[in-house]
N, C-alpha and C positions, 0 to 999 in steps of 0.2 A: 895511882899516885895522886896526891892532893894539890900539887903545884904551889905549895905554901910559900916558896921563894920567888914566885913570879914577880918581876919588877916592871915589865912593860907589856902592854896589851893594846893592839891596834885592831879595832873592829869597825873601821870606817866603811862607808858605802855598802851598807846592808839594809835590811828592812826592819831593824830593831825599833819597836814602838814604845818601850818603857825601859827605864834603867834596870839592867839585870841584877837583881838583888844578890845573886850568887857571887858576884864580884867582890862583895864585902868579905868573903873568905880569904882573899888575897891580901893579907896584912902588909906585905912588903911592896905592894904595887906603888910605883911612883910616877908612872906615865900611863895615861888612859886616853885613847882616842876613840870617841863614839861619834865623830863628825859624819855628816852626810847620811843620816838615817831618818827615821820617822818618829823619833822620840817626842812624846807629848807630855810625859810626866817623869819626874825624877824621884819623888818620894823623899823620905828622910834618911834612909839607910845608907845612901852614898856618902854621907858625912862621916861614916865610921872608917873611911879610908884615910887614916891619920897621916900616913906617909906620902900621900899623893902630892906631887909637885907640879905636874902638868896635866891639865884636863881640857880636852877639846870636845865641845858640844856644838860646834858651829854647824850650820845648815841642817837644822832639825825643825821641829814644830813645838818647841817649848814655850808655853805662855808665861811662865814665871819661874824664877829661881827660888827654891824654898829657903827660909831663913837659916836652915841647918848648914848652908854653905859656909857660914861663919865659923864652923868647927874645923874647917880645913886649914889649920894653922901653918902648914908647910907648903901650901899652894903658892907657886911662883908664877904660873902661867895659866890663864883661864880664857879659852876661846869660846865666845857665845854669840858671835855674829850670825846673821841670817836665821833668826828665830822669830817667834811671835811675842817677844818680851815687851811689856809695857812699862816696867820699872825694874830696878835693881834693889834687892832688900838692903836695908841699913846694916845688917849683920856682915855684909861684905867687908866692912871696915875692920873686922876682926881677923881678916886674912892679911896679917902684917907683912908676910913674906912676898905678897903679890907684887910682881914687877910689871906684868902686862897681861 
């Protein structure tokens, strides 16, 4: 089974080092928690999760958010605290639904 209707996925507190590109197959995903891992890079493919509304990347080792974050038009909540971020890309302003 392909889990094509998966809407929520919680993968917090593991040893994930990079954004799992396989997650982009879950087109209905609206909540994704990858907090408290060892993620160092996101890549561009995560932006294909068009229905994503909640994304937690807190407590990782992410040095930068890629500009592709601006494609997440339905994103309402983005948790990115406790990372190695030096700046937030200007494209974040395209996330018009973002509340916090």
